[in-house]
Structure formats: C-alpha cells, structure tokens
N, CA, C and O atoms as a GROMACS GRO file, in nm:
protein
  328
    1UNK      N    1   0.738   0.562   0.439
    1UNK     CA    2   0.634   0.590   0.343
    1UNK      C    3   0.666   0.721   0.272
    1UNK      O    4   0.704   0.820   0.335
    2UNK      N    5   0.651   0.720   0.142
    2UNK     CA    6   0.681   0.839   0.063
    2UNK      C    7   0.563   0.935   0.053
    2UNK      O    8   0.582   1.052   0.020
    3UNK      N    9   0.445   0.889   0.081
    3UNK     CA   10   0.327   0.972   0.068
    3UNK      C   11   0.258   0.989   0.202
    3UNK      O   12   0.273   0.907   0.293
    4UNK      N   13   0.183   1.096   0.212
    4UNK     CA   14   0.102   1.122   0.330
    4UNK      C   15  -0.041   1.086   0.295
    4UNK      O   16  -0.093   1.129   0.192
    5UNK      N   17  -0.105   1.007   0.379
    5UNK     CA   18  -0.242   0.964   0.354
    5UNK      C   19  -0.336   1.041   0.446
    5UNK      O   20  -0.330   1.029   0.568
    6UNK      N   21  -0.422   1.121   0.384
    6UNK     CA   22  -0.518   1.198   0.463
    6UNK      C   23  -0.625   1.106   0.519
    6UNK      O   24  -0.645   0.994   0.472
    7UNK      N   25  -0.693   1.155   0.620
    7UNK     CA   26  -0.804   1.079   0.678
    7UNK      C   27  -0.910   1.050   0.572
    7UNK      O   28  -0.967   0.941   0.569
    8UNK      N   29  -0.935   1.147   0.486
    8UNK     CA   30  -1.034   1.130   0.379
    8UNK      C   31  -0.991   1.018   0.283
    8UNK      O   32  -1.074   0.935   0.243
    9UNK      N   33  -0.865   1.014   0.247
    9UNK     CA   34  -0.817   0.910   0.157
    9UNK      C   35  -0.827   0.772   0.222
    9UNK      O   36  -0.871   0.676   0.159
   10UNK      N   37  -0.786   0.763   0.348
   10UNK     CA   38  -0.794   0.635   0.419
   10UNK      C   39  -0.939   0.589   0.426
   10UNK      O   40  -0.967   0.470   0.412
   11UNK      N   41  -1.030   0.682   0.449
   11UNK     CA   42  -1.172   0.648   0.453
   11UNK      C   43  -1.219   0.596   0.317
   11UNK      O   44  -1.299   0.502   0.311
   12UNK      N   45  -1.172   0.656   0.210
   12UNK     CA   46  -1.208   0.609   0.076
   12UNK      C   47  -1.153   0.470   0.049
   12UNK      O   48  -1.220   0.386  -0.011
   13UNK      N   49  -1.031   0.444   0.093
   13UNK     CA   50  -0.972   0.311   0.078
   13UNK      C   51  -1.053   0.210   0.158
   13UNK      O   52  -1.078   0.099   0.111
   14UNK      N   53  -1.093   0.248   0.279
   14UNK     CA   54  -1.175   0.159   0.364
   14UNK      C   55  -1.306   0.124   0.294
   14UNK      O   56  -1.347   0.008   0.293
   15UNK      N   57  -1.370   0.224   0.237
   15UNK     CA   58  -1.497   0.200   0.166
   15UNK      C   59  -1.475   0.108   0.046
   15UNK      O   60  -1.558   0.022   0.017
   16UNK      N   61  -1.364   0.126  -0.023
   16UNK     CA   62  -1.332   0.041  -0.137
   16UNK      C   63  -1.311  -0.104  -0.093
   16UNK      O   64  -1.358  -0.197  -0.158
   17UNK      N   65  -1.239  -0.122   0.017
   17UNK     CA   66  -1.216  -0.258   0.069
   17UNK      C   67  -1.349  -0.321   0.109
   17UNK      O   68  -1.372  -0.439   0.082
   18UNK      N   69  -1.436  -0.245   0.173
   18UNK     CA   70  -1.568  -0.298   0.210
   18UNK      C   71  -1.649  -0.338   0.087
   18UNK      O   72  -1.717  -0.441   0.087
   19UNK      N   73  -1.642  -0.257  -0.016
   19UNK     CA   74  -1.722  -0.280  -0.137
   19UNK      C   75  -1.668  -0.393  -0.224
   19UNK      O   76  -1.744  -0.477  -0.273
   20UNK      N   77  -1.535  -0.395  -0.244
   20UNK     CA   78  -1.476  -0.486  -0.342
   20UNK      C   79  -1.384  -0.592  -0.282
   20UNK      O   80  -1.341  -0.684  -0.353
   21UNK      N   81  -1.354  -0.582  -0.154
   21UNK     CA   82  -1.261  -0.675  -0.090
   21UNK      C   83  -1.120  -0.620  -0.089
   21UNK      O   84  -1.092  -0.516  -0.149
   22UNK      N   85  -1.032  -0.688  -0.021
   22UNK     CA   86  -0.892  -0.648  -0.008
   22UNK      C   87  -0.815  -0.718  -0.120
   22UNK      O   88  -0.761  -0.827  -0.100
   23UNK      N   89  -0.811  -0.656  -0.237
   23UNK     CA   90  -0.759  -0.721  -0.356
   23UNK      C   91  -0.618  -0.683  -0.396
   23UNK      O   92  -0.563  -0.739  -0.490
   24UNK      N   93  -0.558  -0.590  -0.326
   24UNK     CA   94  -0.419  -0.553  -0.350
   24UNK      C   95  -0.341  -0.580  -0.222
   24UNK      O   96  -0.369  -0.519  -0.119
   25UNK      N   97  -0.244  -0.670  -0.228
   25UNK     CA   98  -0.172  -0.701  -0.104
   25UNK      C   99  -0.082  -0.586  -0.061
   25UNK      O  100  -0.044  -0.501  -0.141
   26UNK      N  101  -0.050  -0.586   0.065
   26UNK     CA  102   0.054  -0.499   0.118
   26UNK      C  103   0.185  -0.570   0.088
   26UNK      O  104   0.199  -0.689   0.114
   27UNK      N  105   0.282  -0.497   0.034
   27UNK     CA  106   0.411  -0.557  -0.001
   27UNK      C  107   0.512  -0.522   0.107
   27UNK      O  108   0.532  -0.406   0.141
   28UNK      N  109   0.575  -0.626   0.161
   28UNK     CA  110   0.674  -0.608   0.267
   28UNK      C  111   0.806  -0.671   0.225
   28UNK      O  112   0.812  -0.752   0.133
   29UNK      N  113   0.913  -0.632   0.295
   29UNK     CA  114   1.042  -0.697   0.272
   29UNK      C  115   1.062  -0.809   0.373
   29UNK      O  116   0.975  -0.838   0.454
   30UNK      N  117   1.178  -0.870   0.367
   30UNK     CA  118   1.208  -0.985   0.455
   30UNK      C  119   1.215  -0.946   0.602
   30UNK      O  120   1.217  -1.034   0.688
   31UNK      N  121   1.220  -0.816   0.631
   31UNK     CA  122   1.223  -0.768   0.770
   31UNK      C  123   1.086  -0.719   0.816
   31UNK      O  124   1.075  -0.654   0.920
   32UNK      N  125   0.983  -0.750   0.740
   32UNK     CA  126   0.844  -0.708   0.768
   32UNK      C  127   0.826  -0.557   0.761
   32UNK      O  128   0.735  -0.502   0.824
   33UNK      N  129   0.910  -0.489   0.684
   33UNK     CA  130   0.897  -0.346   0.660
   33UNK      C  131   0.810  -0.326   0.537
   33UNK      O  132   0.834  -0.388   0.433
   34UNK      N  133   0.710  -0.241   0.549
   34UNK     CA  134   0.620  -0.217   0.436
   34UNK      C  135   0.694  -0.142   0.326
   34UNK      O  136   0.755  -0.038   0.350
   35UNK      N  137   0.686  -0.196   0.206
   35UNK     CA  138   0.740  -0.128   0.089
   35UNK      C  139   0.630  -0.047   0.021
   35UNK      O  140   0.649   0.071  -0.009
   36UNK      N  141   0.516  -0.109  -0.003
   36UNK     CA  142   0.400  -0.039  -0.058
   36UNK      C  143   0.274  -0.091   0.010
   36UNK      O  144   0.266  -0.208   0.047
   37UNK      N  145   0.177  -0.002   0.025
   37UNK     CA  146   0.051  -0.042   0.086
   37UNK      C  147   0.025   0.024   0.219
   37UNK      O  148  -0.058  -0.024   0.297
   38UNK      N  149   0.093   0.133   0.247
   38UNK     CA  150   0.074   0.203   0.375
   38UNK      C  151  -0.071   0.249   0.392
   38UNK      O  152  -0.127   0.238   0.501
   39UNK      N  153  -0.130   0.301   0.287
   39UNK     CA  154  -0.270   0.346   0.295
   39UNK      C  155  -0.364   0.230   0.318
   39UNK      O  156  -0.460   0.242   0.394
   40UNK      N  157  -0.338   0.117   0.254
   40UNK     CA  158  -0.421  -0.002   0.275
   40UNK      C  159  -0.409  -0.051   0.419
   40UNK      O  160  -0.508  -0.097   0.477
   41UNK      N  161  -0.289  -0.043   0.476
   41UNK     CA  162  -0.272  -0.083   0.616
   41UNK      C  163  -0.352   0.008   0.708
   41UNK      O  164  -0.418  -0.040   0.800
   42UNK      N  165  -0.346   0.139   0.684
   42UNK     CA  166  -0.423   0.232   0.766
   42UNK      C  167  -0.573   0.202   0.755
   42UNK      O  168  -0.645   0.207   0.854
   43UNK      N  169  -0.619   0.173   0.633
   43UNK     CA  170  -0.760   0.139   0.613
   43UNK      C  171  -0.795   0.009   0.685
   43UNK      O  172  -0.902  -0.001   0.746
   44UNK      N  173  -0.707  -0.090   0.678
   44UNK     CA  174  -0.731  -0.217   0.747
   44UNK      C  175  -0.743  -0.197   0.897
   44UNK      O  176  -0.826  -0.259   0.963
   45UNK      N  177  -0.660  -0.109   0.951
   45UNK     CA  178  -0.668  -0.078   1.094
   45UNK      C  179  -0.799  -0.008   1.125
   45UNK      O  180  -0.862  -0.037   1.227
   46UNK      N  181  -0.841   0.084   1.039
   46UNK     CA  182  -0.968   0.153   1.058
   46UNK      C  183  -1.085   0.054   1.057
   46UNK      O  184  -1.181   0.070   1.133
   47UNK      N  185  -1.075  -0.048   0.972
   47UNK     CA  186  -1.179  -0.150   0.961
   47UNK      C  187  -1.165  -0.259   1.067
   47UNK      O  188  -1.248  -0.350   1.076
   48UNK      N  189  -1.057  -0.250   1.146
   48UNK     CA  190  -1.029  -0.350   1.251
   48UNK      C  191  -1.014  -0.492   1.193
   48UNK      O  192  -1.057  -0.589   1.254
   49UNK      N  193  -0.951  -0.500   1.074
   49UNK     CA  194  -0.926  -0.630   1.013
   49UNK      C  195  -0.813  -0.699   1.088
   49UNK      O  196  -0.714  -0.635   1.124
   50UNK      N  197  -0.827  -0.826   1.110
   50UNK     CA  198  -0.725  -0.904   1.181
   50UNK      C  199  -0.618  -0.957   1.085
   50UNK      O  200  -0.504  -0.977   1.125
   51UNK      N  201  -0.656  -0.979   0.958
   51UNK     CA  202  -0.564  -1.032   0.858
   51UNK      C  203  -0.584  -0.959   0.727
   51UNK      O  204  -0.696  -0.920   0.692
   52UNK      N  205  -0.475  -0.940   0.656
   52UNK     CA  206  -0.479  -0.879   0.522
   52UNK      C  207  -0.382  -0.956   0.433
   52UNK      O  208  -0.289  -1.018   0.483
   53UNK      N  209  -0.403  -0.952   0.302
   53UNK     CA  210  -0.307  -1.018   0.213
   53UNK      C  211  -0.174  -0.944   0.211
   53UNK      O  212  -0.169  -0.821   0.206
   54UNK      N  213  -0.067  -1.021   0.215
   54UNK     CA  214   0.068  -0.965   0.217
   54UNK      C  215   0.154  -1.042   0.117
   54UNK      O  216   0.144  -1.164   0.106
   55UNK      N  217   0.236  -0.968   0.045
   55UNK     CA  218   0.334  -1.027  -0.046
   55UNK      C  219   0.472  -0.992   0.006
   55UNK      O  220   0.500  -0.875   0.032
   56UNK      N  221   0.558  -1.091   0.023
   56UNK     CA  222   0.693  -1.068   0.074
   56UNK      C  223   0.790  -1.068  -0.044
   56UNK      O  224   0.794  -1.162  -0.123
   57UNK      N  225   0.868  -0.961  -0.053
   57UNK     CA  226   0.974  -0.951  -0.153
   57UNK      C  227   1.106  -0.948  -0.076
   57UNK      O  228   1.124  -0.867   0.015
   58UNK      N  229   1.197  -1.036  -0.112
   58UNK     CA  230   1.326  -1.038  -0.042
   58UNK      C  231   1.439  -1.018  -0.141
   58UNK      O  232   1.424  -1.037  -0.262
   59UNK      N  233   1.553  -0.979  -0.087
   59UNK     CA  234   1.673  -0.967  -0.168
   59UNK      C  235   1.697  -0.832  -0.232
   59UNK      O  236   1.793  -0.816  -0.307
   60UNK      N  237   1.610  -0.733  -0.205
   60UNK     CA  238   1.631  -0.600  -0.262
   60UNK      C  239   1.727  -0.520  -0.175
   60UNK      O  240   1.720  -0.526  -0.052
   61UNK      N  241   1.814  -0.445  -0.237
   61UNK     CA  242   1.901  -0.354  -0.163
   61UNK      C  243   1.815  -0.239  -0.111
   61UNK      O  244   1.702  -0.220  -0.156
   62UNK      N  245   1.871  -0.162  -0.017
   62UNK     CA  246   1.796  -0.047   0.036
   62UNK      C  247   1.765   0.053  -0.075
   62UNK      O  248   1.657   0.113  -0.074
   63UNK      N  249   1.856   0.073  -0.168
   63UNK     CA  250   1.829   0.167  -0.278
   63UNK      C  251   1.720   0.114  -0.371
   63UNK      O  252   1.640   0.192  -0.422
   64UNK      N  253   1.715  -0.016  -0.394
   64UNK     CA  254   1.609  -0.076  -0.476
   64UNK      C  255   1.474  -0.065  -0.405
   64UNK      O  256   1.372  -0.039  -0.469
   65UNK      N  257   1.472  -0.083  -0.273
   65UNK     CA  258   1.348  -0.070  -0.197
   65UNK      C  259   1.295   0.072  -0.209
   65UNK      O  260   1.176   0.093  -0.231
   66UNK      N  261   1.384   0.169  -0.193
   66UNK     CA  262   1.343   0.310  -0.205
   66UNK      C  263   1.291   0.339  -0.346
   66UNK      O  264   1.188   0.405  -0.362
   67UNK      N  265   1.362   0.290  -0.446
   67UNK     CA  266   1.319   0.311  -0.584
   67UNK      C  267   1.182   0.248  -0.610
   67UNK      O  268   1.098   0.307  -0.678
   68UNK      N  269   1.160   0.129  -0.556
   68UNK     CA  270   1.031   0.062  -0.574
   68UNK      C  271   0.918   0.142  -0.509
   68UNK      O  272   0.811   0.157  -0.568
   69UNK      N  273   0.941   0.193  -0.389
   69UNK     CA  274   0.840   0.275  -0.321
   69UNK      C  275   0.804   0.397  -0.404
   69UNK      O  276   0.686   0.428  -0.424
   70UNK      N  277   0.905   0.466  -0.452
   70UNK     CA  278   0.881   0.587  -0.530
   70UNK      C  279   0.811   0.553  -0.661
   70UNK      O  280   0.714   0.618  -0.699
   71UNK      N  281   0.859   0.451  -0.730
   71UNK     CA  282   0.800   0.411  -0.857
   71UNK      C  283   0.654   0.370  -0.840
   71UNK      O  284   0.569   0.410  -0.920
   72UNK      N  285   0.624   0.292  -0.737
   72UNK     CA  286   0.487   0.248  -0.714
   72UNK      C  287   0.393   0.367  -0.697
   72UNK      O  288   0.281   0.367  -0.749
   73UNK      N  289   0.438   0.467  -0.625
   73UNK     CA  290   0.355   0.586  -0.604
   73UNK      C  291   0.350   0.675  -0.727
   73UNK      O  292   0.244   0.730  -0.759
   74UNK      N  293   0.460   0.690  -0.796
   74UNK     CA  294   0.467   0.781  -0.909
   74UNK      C  295   0.394   0.728  -1.031
   74UNK      O  296   0.334   0.807  -1.105
   75UNK      N  297   0.396   0.600  -1.054
   75UNK     CA  298   0.332   0.544  -1.174
   75UNK      C  299   0.184   0.582  -1.183
   75UNK      O  300   0.133   0.605  -1.292
   76UNK      N  301   0.118   0.589  -1.070
   76UNK     CA  302  -0.024   0.627  -1.070
   76UNK      C  303  -0.044   0.771  -1.116
   76UNK      O  304  -0.147   0.803  -1.175
   77UNK      N  305   0.053   0.856  -1.089
   77UNK     CA  306   0.042   0.996  -1.127
   77UNK      C  307   0.066   1.018  -1.276
   77UNK      O  308   0.028   1.122  -1.330
   78UNK      N  309   0.129   0.922  -1.342
   78UNK     CA  310   0.166   0.939  -1.483
   78UNK      C  311   0.056   0.896  -1.581
   78UNK      O  312   0.070   0.916  -1.701
   79UNK      N  313  -0.051   0.838  -1.530
   79UNK     CA  314  -0.157   0.793  -1.620
   79UNK      C  315  -0.265   0.899  -1.632
   79UNK      O  316  -0.275   0.991  -1.551
   80UNK      N  317  -0.347   0.883  -1.736
   80UNK     CA  318  -0.461   0.974  -1.757
   80UNK      C  319  -0.587   0.891  -1.770
   80UNK      O  320  -0.580   0.770  -1.792
   81UNK      N  321  -0.701   0.955  -1.756
   81UNK     CA  322  -0.829   0.886  -1.768
   81UNK      C  323  -0.869   0.874  -1.914
   81UNK      O  324  -0.840   0.964  -1.994
   82UNK      N  325  -0.935   0.766  -1.948
   82UNK     CA  326  -0.982   0.743  -2.084
   82UNK      C  327  -1.133   0.764  -2.085
   82UNK      O  328  -1.197   0.750  -2.190
   0.00000   0.00000   0.00000
C-alpha cells in the first residue's frame, strides 16, 4: 500500500459504506494481492463484512502494478472542488 490510512479515515470510509453501500470494488491481481482498496478493506474488517466486491486484474507486470497503485492514489490529489 502506498498510503497510510488513519483510524479516522477508516472510520469515515466505514460510515460511507454504511450510508451508501460498498460501491467501489477492491482491485486485486491474479495472486490475490490488493492493488487498490486498502482503506476499503480496513473499513470492511471494521464493519465485520464477510464479503466485499472485488475486481481481478491479471497480466500486469510488477512495474505496471506499482504504477497503477500510485496513479490511483495520486489522481484524487490532482482534482479540485467545484
């Protein structure tokens, strides 16, 4: 995981899942390694969920997986509020 998720952030994600549902899947590779969605997984554990939506992406090189993780996290930082 490229980011650190504080307890406060995980709690906010948990509240969002309770309010709106689990609408963003956790993305894993063919080896069941999480590429994106670490915070959602922590929130799911906090909520004691038995199942969560998962999307499997296969065929990425290790460098592509790393790039995808970084890009997924960074893209959110590049936007502004309207």
